[in-house]
Each structure stands twice: as C-alpha cells, then as structure tokens.
C-alpha positions in Angstrom: 81.9 138.0 73.8 80.5 139.4 70.4 84.2 139.3 68.7 84.1 135.6 69.9 81.0 134.5 68.2 82.0 136.8 65.1 84.9 134.8 64.9 83.3 131.4 65.5 80.8 132.3 62.8 83.7 133.1 60.2 85.6 130.0 61.3 82.3 127.9 60.7 81.6 129.3 57.3 85.4 128.8 56.5 85.2 125.1 57.2 82.1 124.8 55.4 83.8 126.1 52.1 86.6 124.1 52.8 84.8 121.0 53.0 82.6 121.9 50.0 86.0 122.4 48.0 87.3 119.2 49.2 84.2 117.0 48.0 84.2 118.8 44.9 87.5 118.1 44.4 87.3 114.3 45.8 89.0 112.3 42.8 92.1 114.4 42.7 92.2 114.3 46.6 91.9 110.6 46.5 94.5 110.4 44.3 96.6 112.4 46.4 96.2 110.4 49.5 96.6 107.2 47.7 99.8 108.4 46.3 100.9 109.9 49.3 100.3 106.9 51.7 102.1 104.6 49.3 104.9 106.6 49.0 105.1 106.9 52.8 104.7 103.3 52.9 107.8 102.6 50.7 110.1 104.5 53.2 110.4 108.2 51.3 109.5 110.1 54.5 106.9 112.4 55.2 108.2 115.0 52.9 108.3 112.8 50.0 104.8 111.7 50.5 103.5 115.4 50.5 105.3 116.1 47.6 104.1 113.0 45.6 100.7 113.4 47.1 100.4 116.9 45.9 102.0 116.2 42.4 99.5 113.4 41.9 96.6 115.5 43.0 97.4 118.4 41.1 98.1 116.2 37.9 95.0 114.4 38.2 93.1 117.2 38.1 94.9 119.0 35.3 94.7 115.6 32.9 91.1 115.4 33.7 90.5 119.0 32.6 92.9 119.0 29.7 91.3 115.5 28.5 87.7 117.0 28.6 88.7 120.2 26.8 90.6 118.3 24.0 88.7 115.1 23.6 85.2 116.0 21.6 83.7 112.7 22.1 80.4 113.2 23.9 80.6 109.5 25.3 84.0 110.0 26.4 83.3 113.3 28.0 80.3 111.7 29.9 82.8 109.1 31.3 85.3 111.5 32.5 82.7 113.8 33.9 81.2 110.9 35.8 84.6 109.8 37.0 84.5 113.3 38.7 81.1 113.7 39.4 80.5 110.5 41.4 83.3 110.7 43.9 82.2 114.0 44.6 78.5 113.2 44.9 79.1 110.4 47.6 81.7 112.8 49.5 79.0 115.6 49.3 76.2 113.1 50.5 78.4 112.0 53.4 79.2 115.8 54.4 75.7 117.0 54.4 74.4 114.1 56.2 77.4 114.3 58.7 76.8 118.1 59.1 72.9 117.9 59.4 73.8 115.3 62.1 74.2 117.9 64.7 71.0 119.9 64.3 68.4 117.4 62.3 66.8 114.7 64.3 65.0 113.1 61.6 67.1 110.6 60.0 64.6 110.9 56.7 65.4 114.7 56.3 69.0 114.0 57.0 68.9 111.5 54.0 67.0 114.2 51.8 69.4 117.0 52.6 72.1 114.8 51.9 70.7 113.9 48.5 70.3 117.5 47.9 74.1 118.1 49.0 75.0 115.0 46.5 73.4 116.5 43.4 75.0 119.9 44.2 78.2 119.1 44.9 78.5 116.4 42.1 77.2 119.0 39.6 79.7 121.6 40.9 82.4 118.7 40.5 81.1 118.4 36.8 81.2 122.1 36.1 84.5 122.8 37.6 85.8 120.1 35.2 83.6 121.1 32.3 84.7 124.7 32.6 88.4 123.8 32.6 90.8 126.5 34.0 92.6 129.0 32.2 94.9 126.7 30.8 92.4 124.8 29.3 90.9 127.8 27.5 94.0 129.0 26.1 94.5 125.9 24.7 91.1 125.7 23.2 91.5 129.1 21.6 94.8 128.2 20.1 93.6 125.1 18.7 92.8 125.2 14.9 89.1 124.9 15.2 88.5 127.9 16.8 90.6 129.7 13.9 
C-alpha cells in the first residue's frame, strides 16, 4: 500500500510538471497541433501528421528564440515575447483553474489561484523565450557586437 502511494505521488508530480511544460510552450504546441491536424486532414496519414506537427512546433520555438536573440528592437521583442507569453498565460490559467476544481470549493479562490498560475506560467514562457537556448547563446557570442 505504501509503495502504491509513493508511485501515485510520483505520477501526480510528473503530470503537473508535464502540464506546466506544455502550458509554457503553448504557442509551439498550438502550431504543432494545427499543422498536424491539417496534414492528417489532407490524407497524409498519421505518421506524416505527427512528423509535420513535430517539425512545426520545433521550428516555431527555434524561430522565436532566434528572432528574440538577433533582433535588438525593444518593441519587436515585446511583441514577440507577448506572442509566446499570452497563450501560455491562458493555458496556465485554465490548467490551475481545472486542477483547483478538485479541491477548492470557492469559485473566487479558484479564479484567484488561476490568475496566479497565469502570471507564473506566462512569466515562465517569457523567460524561456528571452533566455534562449544554447544555440542562441552561441550565436550571440559569435556576433560582431560581442567581439
């Protein structure tokens, strides 16, 4: 019985981490699902849809990180950051609002906790984009402005 409780706790923690990661990557996930459904609807089959969706999601994330790293206009960076952060914040709100529905009876508290989740996950998406990946750091270091 104790072993089952430990495995259940690990499963819940993993599910919450997975949900958090997917919410943080809401825009690339949306692009992947949209392209995958379009390719599947065009008759290319399930494998073609999965591959096309995966490519679209990865390219969306990489393009966003590269644009954020290479373009120095603060207004452009603000717009790009909001393109990634707003869908993530919406997904974060709904994720937290749904999870708290299992244990919180007050609708006002569910909305309040959902807003906190939206701010946290939207901010995490912004930081993930602005922090970039290892490829972005290498490009920034190799650019002439960094010597």
